C-alpha positions in Angstrom: -2.5 -12.6 40.1 -0.8 -9.3 38.2 2.7 -10.6 37.7 1.5 -13.7 36.5 -0.6 -11.9 33.8 2.6 -10.1 33.2 4.6 -13.3 32.8 2.3 -14.5 30.6 2.1 -11.6 28.3 5.9 -11.4 28.4 6.2 -14.8 27.1 3.7 -14.4 24.4 5.6 -11.4 22.8 8.4 -13.9 22.5 6.6 -16.6 21.1 5.0 -14.6 18.4 7.8 -13.1 16.6 9.3 -16.1 16.4 6.1 -17.6 14.1 6.6 -14.3 11.6 8.4 -14.6 8.3 10.0 -11.6 6.5 8.8 -11.2 3.1 11.8 -9.9 0.4 9.8 -8.3 -2.2 11.5 -9.2 -5.8 10.7 -5.5 -7.4 11.1 -7.3 -10.6 8.2 -9.6 -10.2 5.9 -7.0 -8.3 4.0 -4.1 -9.0 2.1 -1.1 -7.2 -0.2 1.0 -10.0 -2.5 3.6 -10.0 -5.4 4.1 -12.2 -7.3 7.3 -12.7 -9.9 8.5 -15.1 -10.0 11.6 -17.0 -12.2 13.2 -19.3 -12.1 11.8 -22.6 -9.3 9.2 -21.2 -7.9 6.8 -18.6 -4.4 6.4 -17.2 -2.4 4.4 -15.0 1.0 5.5 -12.8 3.4 2.4 -11.9 5.7 2.7 -9.3 8.8 2.2 -10.1 10.5 2.4 -6.7 9.5 2.0 -3.3 10.7 0.3 0.4 8.4 -2.6 1.5 9.2 -4.2 4.8 6.6 -7.2 5.4 6.5 -9.9 8.2 3.5 -12.4 8.9 2.3 -15.6 9.5 3.8 -18.4 7.1 1.0 -20.7 8.4 -2.3 -18.5 7.7 -0.3 -16.0 5.1 -1.4 -13.0 7.2 0.4 -10.2 7.8 1.9 -8.9 11.1 3.5 -5.6 9.8 3.7 -3.8 6.6 5.4 -0.7 5.9 5.8 0.9 2.6 7.1 4.0 1.3 7.7 5.9 -1.9 9.0 8.8 -3.6 6.1 10.3 -6.1 9.0 11.0 -8.2 9.1 7.4 -8.9 5.2 7.1 -9.8 5.2 7.5 -13.7 2.2 7.7 -15.8 3.8 7.0 -19.5 3.5 11.2 -19.9 6.6 13.4 -18.6 4.6 16.5 -18.4 1.8 14.9 -16.7 4.2 13.6 -14.2 5.7 16.8 -13.6 2.2 18.1 -13.1 1.7 15.7 -10.8 4.7 16.5 -8.5 3.6 20.2 -8.6 0.0 19.6 -7.6 1.4 17.4 -4.8 3.1 20.8 -3.4 6.5 20.6 -5.2 9.7 19.4 -4.1 10.0 15.7 -3.2 6.8 14.5 -1.8 6.4 11.3 -0.3 3.9 8.8 0.5 3.6 6.1 2.9 1.2 3.0 4.1 1.4 1.4 7.8 -0.3 -1.7 8.7 -2.8 -1.8 11.5 -4.9 -5.3 11.3 -6.3 -8.2 9.1 -9.6 -9.6 9.4 -11.6 -12.1 7.1 -15.5 -11.5 6.1 -17.6 -13.8 4.0 -14.5 -16.2 3.1 -12.0 -13.1 2.4 -9.1 -11.3 3.9 -9.4 -7.6 4.6 -6.5 -5.5 5.6 -6.4 -1.9 7.0 -3.6 0.5 7.7 -3.0 4.4 7.6 -2.1 5.7 4.2 -0.3 9.5 4.3 -0.1 11.5 1.3 0.4 15.2 1.3 0.7 15.4 4.8 -2.4 14.0 5.5 -2.9 10.2 7.4 -6.1 8.3 6.6 -7.4 4.7 7.3 -7.9 2.7 4.7 -9.2 -1.2 4.3 -9.1 -3.1 1.1 -9.3 -6.8 0.0 -6.2 -8.8 -0.3 -5.5 -12.4 -1.4 -2.0 -14.2 -0.2 -0.6 -17.4 -2.0 2.5 -19.2 -0.9 4.7 -21.6 -3.4 7.7 -23.2 -1.9 9.6 -19.8 -0.3 7.5 -17.6 -2.8 4.8 -15.9 -1.7 2.2 -13.5 -4.0 0.0 -10.8 -2.1 -2.4 -9.3 -4.7 -5.0 -6.3 -3.7 -7.2 -3.2 -4.5 -7.7 -0.4 -2.6 -10.1 2.5 -3.4 -9.3 6.1 -2.3 -10.4 9.6 -3.0 -7.3 12.2 -3.2 -9.7 15.0 -2.3 -9.4 13.2 1.3 -5.9 14.0 1.4 -6.3 17.8 0.8 -5.6 17.8 -2.5 -7.6 19.8 -5.4 -9.9 18.4 -8.1 -7.4 18.3 -10.8 -8.7 20.8 -13.7 -6.8 21.5 -17.2 -7.8 24.3 -19.3 -11.3 24.1 -17.7 -12.4 21.1 -19.7 -10.2 18.2 -18.6 -10.7 16.9 -15.4 -9.0 13.9 -13.4 -11.5 12.1 -11.5 -11.0 11.9 -7.6 -11.5 8.1 -7.1 -8.9 6.5 -7.9 -7.6 2.7 -7.6 -4.5 1.2 -6.5 -3.0 -2.1 -7.5 -0.6 -4.2 -6.1 1.0 -7.3 -7.0 4.1 -8.3 -4.7 5.8 -11.4 -5.0 8.8 -12.1 -2.7 10.6 -14.7 -0.6 10.5 -15.3 2.4 13.3 -15.9 5.1 
């Protein structure tokens, strides 16, 4: 009986990967942005470069694997001084971040994804809603995740004792790519 289950599991392992498509992200059509609120103003950082490896099921448009890595030096807010301060705040050097997919589920007609976000050497589980659409070979994935940078061991950002960047951040992504 035990060998039957092993044989069945082995067979399924070969069948399911064959159903997965890889998504080749078109960075010119895609964007990953971080929205922040500070005393008296708001700003958005745009991630100019990153590495994304995404695969999923073409029939239901659900991910089976997602890995995203980036360098914070590629996150630009339009203010060079603020960008340099962000690198110092993250510990200096060449800080990097990553996201690795764990699972998806549906609730109330919406799809959700969960994964591990790593920033400043700290990993936290994060869940968020997403929408995936397919037209021909083109797939578009949109979503928004909320996070608190204090959960990653980062201090409240203050400048001159009056300006403060709120710890609640919103990460918006619009990924467009072709399936193979």
